[in-house]
C-alpha positions in Angstrom: 93.2 113.4 100.9 96.1 110.9 101.0 97.5 110.0 104.4 101.0 108.7 105.0 102.1 106.8 108.2 104.9 108.5 110.0 105.1 105.8 112.7 103.2 104.4 115.6 100.0 104.8 113.7 100.3 108.5 113.3 99.4 109.9 109.9 99.9 113.2 108.0 98.3 114.5 104.9 100.7 113.6 102.1 99.5 116.4 99.9 100.7 119.0 102.5 104.2 117.7 103.1 107.0 120.1 101.9 110.0 118.2 103.1 111.2 115.2 105.1 114.7 115.8 106.5 117.1 114.5 109.0 117.2 116.4 112.4 121.0 116.6 112.8 121.8 119.9 111.0 121.8 123.3 112.9 119.3 124.9 110.6 116.8 122.1 111.1 117.3 122.3 114.8 116.6 125.9 114.6 113.4 125.3 112.6 112.2 122.8 115.3 113.1 125.2 118.2 111.2 128.0 116.4 108.2 125.8 115.7 108.1 124.7 119.4 108.2 128.4 120.5 105.2 129.2 118.2 103.3 126.0 119.3 103.5 124.5 115.8 105.5 121.4 116.8 103.8 118.0 116.8 106.0 115.4 118.5 105.1 111.9 117.2 108.1 110.1 118.5 106.5 108.4 121.5 109.6 109.2 123.5 112.0 107.7 121.1 114.9 109.4 119.3 113.9 111.9 116.6 115.1 110.4 113.2 113.0 112.6 110.8 111.5 116.1 110.7 108.5 116.4 108.5 107.8 120.0 107.4 104.3 120.9 106.4 102.9 123.7 104.2 100.9 125.0 107.2 104.2 125.8 109.0 103.7 122.8 111.3 106.8 120.7 112.1 106.2 117.0 112.8 108.9 114.9 114.6 109.0 111.2 113.7 111.0 108.2 115.1 111.3 106.5 111.7 114.0 107.2 109.1 113.4 109.9 106.5 114.1 107.4 103.8 111.2 105.3 105.0 108.8 108.2 105.1 110.0 109.2 101.6 109.3 105.8 100.4 105.8 105.8 101.7 105.2 109.2 100.1 106.3 108.0 96.7 104.2 104.9 97.1 101.1 107.1 97.6 102.0 109.1 94.5 102.2 106.0 92.3 98.8 104.5 93.4 
């Protein structure tokens, strides 16, 4: 199991990440709202602005305060090691 840091010491299992996306589009906002309604939303922003939405294969949605490019870079670093 490989863990990737999504900010503030929070980690997710890199093998279970489906997508890392920006939260601005309407479809992503709908996914976040539906995950919250189904109690599948994990808010790891520590009160800061949401900059990335991590979609997991377990249907969980994780909010992060760091940029999607940063998380993506960390995921690709995990794959090359």
